[in-house]
N, CA, C and O atoms as a printed pandas DataFrame, in Angstrom:
     atom_number atom_name residue_name chain_id  residue_number  x_coord  y_coord  z_coord
0              1         N          MET        A               1 -263.218   83.669  -16.610
1              2        CA          MET        A               1 -262.602   83.321  -15.426
2              3         C          MET        A               1 -263.390   82.331  -14.669
3              4         O          MET        A               1 -264.592   82.495  -14.462
4              5         N          THR        A               2 -262.679   81.228  -14.221
5              6        CA          THR        A               2 -263.311   80.085  -13.523
6              7         C          THR        A               2 -263.202   80.342  -12.013
7              8         O          THR        A               2 -262.237   80.948  -11.547
8              9         N          ASP        A               3 -264.224   79.866  -11.244
9             10        CA          ASP        A               3 -264.098   79.972   -9.831
10            11         C          ASP        A               3 -263.485   78.736   -9.205
11            12         O          ASP        A               3 -263.971   77.613   -9.337
12            13         N          ASP        A               4 -262.388   79.010   -8.514
13            14        CA          ASP        A               4 -261.655   78.027   -7.727
14            15         C          ASP        A               4 -262.522   77.734   -6.428
15            16         O          ASP        A               4 -262.905   78.687   -5.750
16            17         N          PRO        A               5 -262.825   76.481   -6.087
17            18        CA          PRO        A               5 -263.557   76.231   -4.910
18            19         C          PRO        A               5 -262.859   76.548   -3.650
19            20         O          PRO        A               5 -263.529   76.561   -2.617
20            21         N          VAL        A               6 -261.653   76.792   -3.609
21            22        CA          VAL        A               6 -260.800   77.091   -2.365
22            23         C          VAL        A               6 -260.803   78.605   -2.218
23            24         O          VAL        A               6 -261.062   79.144   -1.142
24            25         N          THR        A               7 -260.505   79.289   -3.343
25            26        CA          THR        A               7 -260.378   80.760   -3.246
26            27         C          THR        A               7 -261.567   81.443   -3.792
27            28         O          THR        A               7 -262.367   80.837   -4.504
28            29         N          SER        A               8 -261.714   82.747   -3.465
29            30        CA          SER        A               8 -262.754   83.583   -4.002
30            31         C          SER        A               8 -262.225   85.041   -4.069
31            32         O          SER        A               8 -261.261   85.385   -3.385
32            33         N          GLY        A               9 -262.824   85.832   -4.845
33            34        CA          GLY        A               9 -262.501   87.196   -5.059
34            35         C          GLY        A               9 -261.434   87.317   -6.162
35            36         O          GLY        A               9 -261.034   86.354   -6.815
36            37         N          ARG        A              10 -261.004   88.596   -6.313
37            38        CA          ARG        A              10 -260.177   88.965   -7.431
38            39         C          ARG        A              10 -258.641   88.534   -7.129
39            40         O          ARG        A              10 -257.896   88.232   -8.061
40            41         N          HIS        A              11 -258.243   88.522   -5.886
41            42        CA          HIS        A              11 -256.876   88.293   -5.642
42            43         C          HIS        A              11 -256.600   86.938   -5.136
43            44         O          HIS        A              11 -255.497   86.719   -4.636
44            45         N          GLY        A              12 -257.495   85.995   -5.212
45            46        CA          GLY        A              12 -257.360   84.656   -4.837
46            47         C          GLY        A              12 -257.227   84.418   -3.326
47            48         O          GLY        A              12 -256.485   83.561   -2.847
48            49         N          ARG        A              13 -258.010   85.251   -2.611
49            50        CA          ARG        A              13 -258.020   85.093   -1.114
50            51         C          ARG        A              13 -258.637   83.751   -0.708
51            52         O          ARG        A              13 -259.476   83.214   -1.431
52            53         N          LEU        A              14 -258.238   83.221    0.416
53            54        CA          LEU        A              14 -258.775   81.946    0.885
54            55         C          LEU        A              14 -260.233   82.228    1.519
55            56         O          LEU        A              14 -260.520   83.259    2.127
56            57         N          ARG        A              15 -261.004   81.275    1.308
57            58        CA          ARG        A              15 -262.381   81.376    1.793
58            59         C          ARG        A              15 -262.357   81.340    3.356
59            60         O          ARG        A              15 -261.437   80.745    3.917
60            61         N          PRO        A              16 -263.360   81.972    4.093
61            62        CA          PRO        A              16 -263.295   81.830    5.491
62            63         C          PRO        A              16 -263.338   80.380    6.153
63            64         O          PRO        A              16 -262.861   80.152    7.264
64            65         N          VAL        A              17 -263.934   79.467    5.387
65            66        CA          VAL        A              17 -264.039   78.172    5.923
66            67         C          VAL        A              17 -262.601   77.496    5.869
67            68         O          VAL        A              17 -262.213   76.772    6.785
68            69         N          VAL        A              18 -261.889   77.753    4.826
69            70        CA          VAL        A              18 -260.520   77.261    4.739
70            71         C          VAL        A              18 -259.572   77.872    5.797
71            72         O          VAL        A              18 -258.746   77.191    6.405
72            73         N          LEU        A              19 -259.743   79.180    5.975
73            74        CA          LEU        A              19 -259.101   79.930    7.009
74            75         C          LEU        A              19 -259.319   79.271    8.445
75            76         O          LEU        A              19 -258.393   79.009    9.213
76            77         N          ALA        A              20 -260.635   79.044    8.698
77            78        CA          ALA        A              20 -260.930   78.375    9.965
78            79         C          ALA        A              20 -260.399   76.988   10.024
79            80         O          ALA        A              20 -259.958   76.608   11.109
80            81         N          ALA        A              21 -260.380   76.188    9.017
81            82        CA          ALA        A              21 -259.847   74.885    8.955
82            83         C          ALA        A              21 -258.324   74.901    9.218
83            84         O          ALA        A              21 -257.795   73.896    9.692
84            85         N          ILE        A              22 -257.637   75.946    8.943
85            86        CA          ILE        A              22 -256.232   76.128    9.182
86            87         C          ILE        A              22 -256.011   76.710   10.584
87            88         O          ILE        A              22 -255.118   76.239   11.288
88            89         N          ALA        A              23 -256.742   77.659   10.995
89            90        CA          ALA        A              23 -256.563   78.381   12.199
90            91         C          ALA        A              23 -256.873   77.559   13.495
91            92         O          ALA        A              23 -256.128   77.598   14.474
92            93         N          LEU        A              24 -257.938   76.866   13.443
93            94        CA          LEU        A              24 -258.400   75.977   14.558
94            95         C          LEU        A              24 -257.341   74.982   14.955
95            96         O          LEU        A              24 -257.066   74.948   16.154
96            97         N          PRO        A              25 -256.743   74.216   14.191
97            98        CA          PRO        A              25 -255.704   73.226   14.633
98            99         C          PRO        A              25 -254.540   74.019   15.148
99           100         O          PRO        A              25 -253.964   73.560   16.135
100          101         N          VAL        A              26 -254.135   75.072   14.657
101          102        CA          VAL        A              26 -253.041   75.799   15.063
102          103         C          VAL        A              26 -253.356   76.306   16.502
103          104         O          VAL        A              26 -252.546   76.116   17.409
104          105         N          ALA        A              27 -254.472   76.917   16.694
105          106        CA          ALA        A              27 -254.922   77.374   17.987
106          107         C          ALA        A              27 -254.956   76.270   19.029
107          108         O          ALA        A              27 -254.576   76.458   20.185
108          109         N          LEU        A              28 -255.427   75.111   18.582
109          110        CA          LEU        A              28 -255.475   73.999   19.519
110          111         C          LEU        A              28 -254.125   73.575   19.872
111          112         O          LEU        A              28 -253.904   73.271   21.044
112          113         N          ALA        A              29 -253.129   73.513   18.938
113          114        CA          ALA        A              29 -251.776   73.078   19.250
114          115         C          ALA        A              29 -251.158   74.100   20.167
115          116         O          ALA        A              29 -250.402   73.698   21.052
116          117         N          LEU        A              30 -251.413   75.400   20.035
117          118        CA          LEU        A              30 -250.872   76.339   20.958
118          119         C          LEU        A              30 -251.400   76.234   22.356
119          120         O          LEU        A              30 -250.695   76.409   23.351
120          121         N          ALA        A              31 -252.726   75.928   22.383
121          122        CA          ALA        A              31 -253.391   75.791   23.713
122          123         C          ALA        A              31 -252.758   74.538   24.475
123          124         O          ALA        A              31 -252.434   74.597   25.661
124          125         N          VAL        A              32 -252.625   73.495   23.750
125          126        CA          VAL        A              32 -252.006   72.244   24.353
126          127         C          VAL        A              32 -250.604   72.511   24.791
127          128         O          VAL        A              32 -250.239   72.009   25.854
128          129         N          ALA        A              33 -249.713   73.298   24.046
129          130        CA          ALA        A              33 -248.437   73.650   24.349
130          131         C          ALA        A              33 -248.481   74.560   25.715
131          132         O          ALA        A              33 -247.715   74.298   26.642
132          133         N          VAL        A              34 -249.285   75.489   25.777
133          134        CA          VAL        A              34 -249.376   76.371   26.897
134          135         C          VAL        A              34 -249.785   75.591   28.129
135          136         O          VAL        A              34 -249.198   75.796   29.192
136          137         N          LEU        A              35 -250.788   74.685   28.033
137          138        CA          LEU        A              35 -251.247   73.936   29.115
138          139         C          LEU        A              35 -250.057   72.925   29.590
139          140         O          LEU        A              35 -249.849   72.660   30.774
140          141         N          GLY        A              36 -249.395   72.461   28.626
141          142        CA          GLY        A              36 -248.118   71.541   29.021
142          143         C          GLY        A              36 -247.172   72.273   29.777
143          144         O          GLY        A              36 -246.634   71.759   30.757
144          145         N          VAL        A              37 -246.914   73.463   29.398
145          146        CA          VAL        A              37 -245.913   74.300   30.170
146          147         C          VAL        A              37 -246.394   74.612   31.587
147          148         O          VAL        A              37 -245.615   74.572   32.540
148          149         N          ILE        A              38 -247.675   74.920   31.712
149          150        CA          ILE        A              38 -248.194   75.382   32.979
150          151         C          ILE        A              38 -248.209   74.085   33.889
151          152         O          ILE        A              38 -247.909   74.152   35.081
152          153         N          ALA        A              39 -248.586   72.859   33.248
153          154        CA          ALA        A              39 -248.689   71.647   34.117
154          155         C          ALA        A              39 -247.345   71.272   34.545
155          156         O          ALA        A              39 -247.214   70.839   35.690
156          157         N          ALA        A              40 -246.282   71.384   33.746
157          158        CA          ALA        A              40 -244.921   71.098   34.079
158          159         C          ALA        A              40 -244.364   71.923   35.174
159          160         O          ALA        A              40 -243.595   71.473   36.023
160          161         N          ARG        A              41 -244.811   73.243   35.122
161          162        CA          ARG        A              41 -244.374   74.185   36.110
162          163         C          ARG        A              41 -245.028   73.814   37.498
163          164         O          ARG        A              41 -244.392   73.959   38.542
164          165         N          ASP        A              42 -246.249   73.356   37.476
165          166        CA          ASP        A              42 -247.003   72.953   38.749
166          167         C          ASP        A              42 -246.315   71.723   39.374
167          168         O          ASP        A              42 -246.179   71.620   40.593
168          169         N          MET        A              43 -245.885   70.795   38.497
169          170        CA          MET        A              43 -245.289   69.548   38.972
170          171         C          MET        A              43 -243.955   69.787   39.718
171          172         O          MET        A              43 -243.597   69.047   40.634
172          173         N          ASP        A              44 -243.276   70.783   39.320
173          174        CA          ASP        A              44 -242.000   71.092   39.938
174          175         C          ASP        A              44 -242.109   71.767   41.295
175          176         O          ASP        A              44 -241.121   71.862   42.025
176          177         N          ALA        A              45 -243.270   72.224   41.628
177          178        CA          ALA        A              45 -243.486   72.947   42.918
178          179         C          ALA        A              45 -243.411   71.927   44.053
179          180         O          ALA        A              45 -243.895   70.802   43.933
180          181         N          PRO        A              46 -242.802   72.341   45.141
181          182        CA          PRO        A              46 -242.633   71.330   46.260
182          183         C          PRO        A              46 -244.046   71.073   46.903
183          184         O          PRO        A              46 -244.904   71.951   46.993
184          185         N          VAL        A              47 -244.190   69.855   47.314
185          186        CA          VAL        A              47 -245.465   69.415   47.860
186          187         C          VAL        A              47 -245.329   69.271   49.371
187          188         O          VAL        A              47 -244.407   68.593   49.825
188          189         N          ALA        A              48 -246.161   69.848   50.131
189          190        CA          ALA        A              48 -246.053   69.727   51.533
190          191         C          ALA        A              48 -246.437   68.325   51.941
191          192         O          ALA        A              48 -247.487   67.785   51.592
192          193         N          GLN        A              49 -245.472   67.747   52.739
193          194        CA          GLN        A              49 -245.692   66.335   53.152
194          195         C          GLN        A              49 -246.282   66.347   54.564
195          196         O          GLN        A              49 -245.609   66.737   55.517
196          197         N          THR        A              50 -247.415   65.962   54.681
197          198        CA          THR        A              50 -248.007   65.937   56.026
198          199         C          THR        A              50 -248.450   64.509   56.371
199          200         O          THR        A              50 -248.513   63.634   55.507
200          201         N          GLY        A              51 -248.737   64.310   57.587
201          202        CA          GLY        A              51 -249.180   62.986   58.025
202          203         C          GLY        A              51 -248.163   62.278   58.790
203          204         O          GLY        A              51 -247.071   62.827   58.936
204          205         N          PRO        A              52 -248.387   61.095   59.312
205          206        CA          PRO        A              52 -247.527   60.342   60.097
206          207         C          PRO        A              52 -246.273   59.872   59.237
207          208         O          PRO        A              52 -246.400   59.550   58.056
208          209         N          LEU        A              53 -245.099   59.853   59.881
209          210        CA          LEU        A              53 -243.856   59.453   59.322
210          211         C          LEU        A              53 -243.787   57.870   59.437
211          212         O          LEU        A              53 -243.842   57.376   60.563
212          213         N          PRO        A              54 -243.684   57.147   58.449
213          214        CA          PRO        A              54 -243.489   55.674   58.615
214          215         C          PRO        A              54 -242.165   55.307   59.188
215          216         O          PRO        A              54 -241.141   55.796   58.712
216          217         N          LEU        A              55 -242.130   54.457   60.201
217          218        CA          LEU        A              55 -240.815   54.175   60.794
218          219         C          LEU        A              55 -240.703   52.567   60.752
219          220         O          LEU        A              55 -241.666   51.855   61.034
220          221         N          PRO        A              56 -239.522   52.090   60.401
221          222        CA          PRO        A              56 -239.386   50.669   60.393
222          223         C          PRO        A              56 -239.226   50.079   61.857
223          224         O          PRO        A              56 -238.795   50.776   62.776
224          225         N          PRO        A              57 -239.579   48.818   62.012
225          226        CA          PRO        A              57 -239.264   48.314   63.398
226          227         C          PRO        A              57 -237.832   48.151   63.663
227          228         O          PRO        A              57 -237.084   47.799   62.751
228          229         N          VAL        A              58 -237.391   48.384   64.861
229          230        CA          VAL        A              58 -235.993   48.344   65.250
230          231         C          VAL        A              58 -235.911   47.461   66.416
231          232         O          VAL        A              58 -236.891   47.278   67.138
232          233         N          SER        A              59 -234.757   46.900   66.626
233          234        CA          SER        A              59 -234.503   45.947   67.718
234          235         C          SER        A              59 -234.247   46.933   68.987
235          236         O          SER        A              59 -233.476   47.891   68.938
236          237         N          ALA        A              60 -234.974   46.575   70.084
237          238        CA          ALA        A              60 -234.878   47.367   71.246
238          239         C          ALA        A              60 -234.750   46.307   72.411
239          240         O          ALA        A              60 -235.768   46.092   73.069
240          241         N          PRO        A              61 -233.703   45.692   72.694
241          242        CA          PRO        A              61 -233.622   44.690   73.782
242          243         C          PRO        A              61 -233.848   45.192   75.182
243          244         O          PRO        A              61 -234.296   44.469   76.071
244          245         N          ASP        A              62 -233.511   46.498   75.353
245          246        CA          ASP        A              62 -233.602   47.029   76.665
246          247         C          ASP        A              62 -234.826   48.024   76.824
247          248         O          ASP        A              62 -234.779   48.970   77.610
248          249         N          ALA        A              63 -235.897   47.756   76.047
249          250        CA          ALA        A              63 -237.046   48.515   75.942
250          251         C          ALA        A              63 -237.790   48.501   77.367
251          252         O          ALA        A              63 -238.440   49.481   77.731
252          253         N          ALA        A              64 -237.668   47.381   78.133
253          254        CA          ALA        A              64 -238.419   47.247   79.353
254          255         C          ALA        A              64 -237.510   47.702   80.478
255          256         O          ALA        A              64 -237.918   47.514   81.624
256          257         N          SER        A              65 -236.398   48.245   80.307
257          258        CA          SER        A              65 -235.485   48.651   81.419
258          259         C          SER        A              65 -236.056   49.944   82.070
259          260         O          SER        A              65 -236.845   50.694   81.496
260          261         N          SER        A              66 -235.586   50.122   83.303
261          262        CA          SER        A              66 -236.094   51.317   84.067
262          263         C          SER        A              66 -235.622   52.668   83.368
263          264         O          SER        A              66 -236.345   53.664   83.406
264          265         N          THR        A              67 -234.474   52.671   82.775
265          266        CA          THR        A              67 -233.907   53.851   82.117
266          267         C          THR        A              67 -234.804   54.191   80.857
267          268         O          THR        A              67 -235.125   55.355   80.614
268          269         N          CYS        A              68 -235.149   53.246   80.157
269          270        CA          CYS        A              68 -236.111   53.481   78.991
270          271         C          CYS        A              68 -237.517   53.875   79.434
271          272         O          CYS        A              68 -238.172   54.696   78.792
272          273         N          MET        A              69 -237.959   53.301   80.502
273          274        CA          MET        A              69 -239.310   53.667   80.963
274          275         C          MET        A              69 -239.288   55.156   81.425
275          276         O          MET        A              69 -240.246   55.878   81.145
276          277         N          ARG        A              70 -238.254   55.621   82.103
277          278        CA          ARG        A              70 -238.157   57.005   82.571
278          279         C          ARG        A              70 -238.091   57.905   81.300
279          280         O          ARG        A              70 -238.732   58.955   81.257
280          281         N          LEU        A              71 -237.356   57.510   80.328
281          282        CA          LEU        A              71 -237.288   58.354   79.068
282          283         C          LEU        A              71 -238.608   58.501   78.480
283          284         O          LEU        A              71 -239.064   59.617   78.229
284          285         N          LEU        A              72 -239.293   57.338   78.230
285          286        CA          LEU        A              72 -240.619   57.458   77.642
286          287         C          LEU        A              72 -241.592   58.202   78.483
287          288         O          LEU        A              72 -242.446   58.876   77.907
288          289         N          ALA        A              73 -241.562   58.158   79.727
289          290        CA          ALA        A              73 -242.419   58.894   80.593
290          291         C          ALA        A              73 -242.177   60.429   80.434
291          292         O          ALA        A              73 -243.098   61.242   80.511
292          293         N          ALA        A              74 -240.902   60.763   80.213
293          294        CA          ALA        A              74 -240.632   62.216   80.053
294          295         C          ALA        A              74 -240.955   62.800   78.778
295          296         O          ALA        A              74 -241.018   64.023   78.650
296          297         N          LEU        A              75 -241.176   61.956   77.767
297          298        CA          LEU        A              75 -241.411   62.500   76.397
298          299         C          LEU        A              75 -242.909   63.069   76.363
299          300         O          LEU        A              75 -243.778   62.555   77.067
300          301         N          PRO        A              76 -243.171   64.136   75.526
301          302        CA          PRO        A              76 -244.480   64.636   75.347
302          303         C          PRO        A              76 -245.291   63.670   74.483
303          304         O          PRO        A              76 -244.723   62.949   73.663
304          305         N          SER        A              77 -246.685   63.650   74.671
305          306        CA          SER        A              77 -247.462   62.731   73.874
306          307         C          SER        A              77 -247.510   63.103   72.393
307          308         O          SER        A              77 -247.595   62.237   71.523
308          309         N          GLU        A              78 -247.454   64.396   72.130
309          310        CA          GLU        A              78 -247.548   64.795   70.748
310          311         C          GLU        A              78 -246.673   66.025   70.499
311          312         O          GLU        A              78 -246.405   66.792   71.424
312          313         N          LEU        A              79 -246.229   66.217   69.256
313          314        CA          LEU        A              79 -245.476   67.386   68.936
314          315         C          LEU        A              79 -246.314   68.120   67.791
315          316         O          LEU        A              79 -246.914   67.471   66.935
316          317         N          ASP        A              80 -246.315   69.499   67.829
317          318        CA          ASP        A              80 -247.025   70.141   66.695
318          319         C          ASP        A              80 -246.025   70.412   65.581
319          320         O          ASP        A              80 -244.886   69.955   65.682
320          321         N          ALA        A              81 -246.350   71.050   64.643
321          322        CA          ALA        A              81 -245.492   71.244   63.417
322          323         C          ALA        A              81 -244.267   72.012   63.733
323          324         O          ALA        A              81 -243.238   71.800   63.092
324          325         N          SER        A              82 -244.312   72.922   64.716
325          326        CA          SER        A              82 -243.119   73.734   65.066
326          327         C          SER        A              82 -242.109   72.992   65.976
327          328         O          SER        A              82 -241.018   73.501   66.233
328          329         N          GLY        A              83 -242.492   71.750   66.477
329          330        CA          GLY        A              83 -241.673   70.998   67.330
330          331         C          GLY        A              83 -241.940   71.249   68.785
331          332         O          GLY        A              83 -241.296   70.612   69.618
332          333         N          ASP        A              84 -242.855   72.141   69.161
333          334        CA          ASP        A              84 -243.189   72.348   70.498
334          335         C          ASP        A              84 -244.019   71.176   71.067
335          336         O          ASP        A              84 -244.869   70.632   70.362
336          337         N          ALA        A              85 -243.791   70.799   72.285
337          338        CA          ALA        A              85 -244.516   69.822   72.928
338          339         C          ALA        A              85 -245.905   70.254   73.293
339          340         O          ALA        A              85 -246.138   71.422   73.605
340          341         N          ARG        A              86 -246.845   69.311   73.256
341          342        CA          ARG        A              86 -248.233   69.691   73.690
342          343         C          ARG        A              86 -248.531   68.939   75.025
343          344         O          ARG        A              86 -249.617   69.086   75.587
């Protein structure tokens, strides 16, 4: 009986090194797939948008009028997240 370098034993079982060479890439592929699913799930989660809201400039020809000045004076200086004036 000749010894096959890949197999050993009476029933032709694979050597542990060959099993490791097969199992490690399979385990790595599974790990990458699981991480991909987890990362995709996190990307779908809504992101809280905080910070100042960018506003484009607008034309305001009556900005210096007394009506506009009274309105600006009546506005609060800041709003908190719930919309209450400070």
